[in-house]
N, C-alpha and C positions, 0 to 999 in steps of 0.2 A: 424885435425880430421885423426885419423889410419886406414886406410885402409887395413891393414895384417888381416888377416882370422887367427884365432885359428888352432892348432894343429888337433883338435878334428874337426872343420870345414873344414878343407881343406880333411880332411880323408872320409869326409860323401863326401864333393865334387867331391872330385876323384872316390870315389867307385858309385858314380850314376851316372858320366861318365863313367866308364869300364861299368857299367850293361847296360847302356842304348847302348852304341858301340857294345857289343856283344852278349845282349841281344835281347833288343828293337826295334833295328835297324831291326835287318835283319829279324824280322816278321810284321814289323810295317804295310807293303804293304799287305801283308795276312789277318792280322785282321783287316784292311780298307776296303777287297772288302770281306770278309766273315762275320765279324762281330761275330768269332767262338767264344764263351762264353769261350770256356777250355782255348784257349791263353792267357784270359785277364785275369783270374782266376789262370793260372802257373805265369804268370807275378807278378799278389799282392802276392800270398802263395812266391816267391822267395824273393820278395821286403820287406816281412814281414821278414822273416828270416835274414836279413838283417837292421832290424829295421828304417824302412822309414816307418810304419805305422802309429808310434806314437812316430813322430819324437821329439814333444812338451810337450810330456807326461811323467808323472815320473816314475823312474824307479820301481818305489813301485809297480807301475801296469803294468808292463812291457813293459815300454816305453824310450826309447833313452833319454830323458832329454838336448833334444841337441840344444835349442832354437828355435826363430823364424826366423833368419838368416839363420839356418842351412837348415831351410825349403825351406826358398825360392831359394837356393843354388841349395839345393838336385829337387826339381817341375824343375825350370830351367834344370837343365841335362838329367834328364827323358823327359821334353819333346822336346831335342832334337833328342831325340831317338824315340820316340810313345806320341801323345799328348794324347791319347786314353787313355793310362795306365798313364798319368799323372795326369789326371784330375781326374779317380777315386781314385787316392794317395790323390788331393790336398783334395778329397771333405770327404774322409775316415779320414783325418786327422784332419777337419772342423770340422767333426761329433764327435770325441774322446776331440776333446780341449773343446767344450761346456757342455761335461758330466763332464767333468775334472773342471771348471771354476764353474760351478752349480749344477750340481748331488749332492745327500747325497751319504755320506760311501758307502751305499748300495749299490747305483746304480755304481758310479764307480768301486765297486767289481767285480759286474755281468758281467759291459759289458766293461772296458777297457783292460782290457787282452788280451778278446777277439778278440777284433780291431787290437792288437798292435801283437798278436801270429800268424796273422793270421786264428784263427779258425773261425772270419768271414770275409769272403775277404772284407767286409767295411761295411759302413753306411753310410744311403743316410739321405738327410736333406728336410723335406718336408714344404714347404714355398710357393711356387706358388702356385696362383691359375689362372684358366681362366680370371676370372679381376680382378685378386692379384697380380699383377709381379710388375712394376715401382712401383705399389699404395699396398706395401705385408697387409698395416693395412686393406685396404680394403675385407681381406677373407671372406668367409661363412660357411667353416670348423664350425662344433660346437662340444664342449664336453659340457654333460649334468651330472650332479652326479645324479647315480641313484642307493640306497644304497652303497652298499660296492664298487661300481665301477662309474669310467666313463665309458660315452656312446661314442663314436665318429662318427661320420656322416658328409661325403663332400668330395671331389675327389682337390688330388694336381696335378701339372701338371709337366713337364719336369725335371722329378726325376732323375738325374744322376746314373746311376748304380743300379737302385733301384731292378733289379732280382734279384741280386748278393747279395744284406744287408743282415746285420744279426741282424740290428737293425735300426728303422727308426727314426729321431728327429722330431718331428710334432707340427705344429702350430694349435691352435683352438681358436673360437672365446667363453668364458665363461664365459661373462657376457653382452649379446647385448645389456644391458643398459646405459650399459657404455659411455662415450666419444671416439671415434673413434681411437683405437689405445690402451688403455689403457684397456682393458676387453679379452685382449687376455692371454691364457698359452703355457706351452712346456710341453708336452709328449714324454715316450720313450714308443717307440711300440716293444715287440720284432716280427724277421720274424714269420709268420705262427701262428698268432693270427686270430682266428674265425674273419671274418669280414672284414681281409685287403686284396685286391685284388691288385695282379701288372698286369697293363696292356701289349700291347705288345710294343715292342720296336717302338720307332719313325722312320721316314726312314726320316734320315738327311744329311746334304750337305755335313758336315766332321766330323770329330770326331766317326767315323762309329761302332768303337772298342769300344765303354763306351755305354751302352742302356741308352736311358733317355727314361720313363716310366711314364704314368698316375699311378697313388695310389690313390685307391678308399678305403673308409672306412664304412662300411654301417654295421651303430649298433654294432662297432668294442668295445666290453669289454674290458677295460684295468683296472688294480687294482688302487685304489685311490694313494698308493705311485709311482704309476706309474710319476705324477708329478713331473717337474723338476721347483727349482728353486718355488719365491712363485707363487702362483694363482693371474690372473689380470696383471702380470707383465711380462707376456714373450715376448712383442713386443719391448722396446727395449733391450733385450736380443738379438733380433733377426739381430738388428740394429746393435753390437757391432761386433757380429759374421759374418756379412757380411764384415767389416770392414777388419778383416781379412781374411776372403774367398778371398777380391781383390786382398793381396800378393800376393798368391797362382795361379789368374789367371792372374797377372801382370805378375810373374815370370814363368809362360807357354809362354805366348806371348815371352818374351824374348828366350826362350829358342828352339818355332818353329821355329821365325825368324832369330834368329844365326844360326840352321841348314840350312837355304835357302840361307842367304848368303854363308854362308862357301862353299856352293856349287855350288852357283855363282861365285864366286872366282877363285876356282878347273878350275871352264868350261872356265870362261874366259881366263885363261892359259895357257889351253889345243888347245882349238878350234881356228882353223886357219879361216881367210875370209882375201882375196887379200893377199894370202902369207903372211899373219902377225899372231899370236898371239891376240884374241880378247883383250885383257890385254892391248894391246897398244895402244889401241885407248883410246882418252881421255873421249870422252863423257859416255862412260860404267867407265873408270876409277873416273869418279866424282860423277857417280850416285854410284858406289858402299860405293865409303868416306863420302856422304852426308848420307845414311841409316845407315852405318856403326856410324857414329859418333851421330845419333837420339838414334839409341837404344843401345849404351853405353849410352848417359843422360837420358836414362829411366832406366836401370841396374842401375845406383847412386839411382835415386828415389825410386827404389824398396827395395833396400835395407836400404835406410834410416827407410822408412818407419817399415821396418822389424827390425831393430835395436832401435827404439823409439818404438816398441810392446814389444822387448826381455826385455828393459828396465822400462816398465809398464809406459814408458810417454804415453799422447796422442796422437795419429796416426791416425786416421781417415779421417783428411783432407789429409795428406800425401799418405795416400794407395790410399785415390781415385787420385791423381796427377798421381800418379805411373800407375792406373791402365789405367787410359785414357792417360795417354802417351804411356806405353809400349803396349796395344792393339793397337792403334789408327795408331803410326809408326811402330808397328808390320806387321799389316796389306800392309802399303802400301810398306813395307820391301820387303816381301813377294810377294805382287804383281810385284814389278821392279825385282826381281831374277827371276820370273819367264818368264818377259819381254828380262832378256841378254839370257834364253837360246832361243830365238826367237821361233820357230815353238815347237822344242825339249822340253820346258816349259811347251807345252800345252797337252804334251800327257804320260800316265799314263807310260811308260818304265822309265819317271824321277819324281823324286821324288816331285819338285817343285808345281804340279798341287796339291798335297795331302797339301800339307804344304797352300799353299793358300785356300785351303777347310775347311782346321782344326784350322785354326787363326781366320778366319771369325769370329764364334762366342763367341771370346772374349772379343770383343766390344757390347756384349749383355749381355751374361751370370754376374751374381751377381753384375746386374744394369748396366744399357747402357750407353755408352757415354753422355749421354746425361742427365742420373740421375747422371754423377758424376759430370759433371757441375755445376749442379744443388746446387749438394752438399759444393761445390765448394764458391759459389756465395755466400750461405748464410754462409757457415763460414766466408769469405772474407769480408762480409755486416755487419755481426753480431756487 
């Protein structure tokens, strides 16, 4: 197995690392504290100019056409600087990919160049509902044909970057009589459509700079050609795209945990107790070694999933493994890094408490760790 990156992949990784170091990291604490959308908008526009808002999108639509592996590398590096920005980039790339995968040529022409160029700050993925999170097939949002339009009614929750999105990919029930999960369709709804309303940002524990909102559709009329893919076949699209999204979240967790462990390592080398650097104490050495090893294993799982996706091979099980490993071990790594700093790790003056808050949700969104285990068990027992 060849672990060498291509010249293009190395360039993308290096560019993302430089941007994270020079732009994202210096503003991450302020974005976390203020949730100022202007800071996030500036980040996203600059990243669009660098080609990061359409990493796996064809160049005909303004994308970088760099592939899934480059996407994973980029998200990891961006997350080292700012998880809020990284998750916004990940979700928007996910929206662009689903449009590229199943959209009509006109839909691709209408939306992909705007997502890739930064004309849209991003896109939103509207699947989850209050009683349809881990079980998205239980959604209640309806889409009914009325003459030359579809009429949407329902509410989606926990929608990332909804207030900044230029377009929403929305799932709704189009055949309520069909078996569960069989009568769901997928639609494109541009921002500003009458009947579409974005609620106030949720008060979150972490990733505060990336707004998470309720999105409500009230007699929201969209043209018949807003349908993406085949009518009543939208659920399998969602399942496929969620698998790709899990690579993004695994990559994000790698970045946050990596930043935490690096900060803890530097602290151990500089801080002294009992007249010696903390790095001299075997207990702390072993703690650092253990978590670094676990995150390296998670990194390899994540890159494997990305490489399989890029090669057009089945990757869903590997993506679930990667997300499960990266997010669970990433959470543990961040808490261990915080512990290594002692009381300082608990203080906002240091970034460890933010890393610990930012990474916590990675084992929840895009499918909880428990759902990943369910997916993997079904795969192994099939």
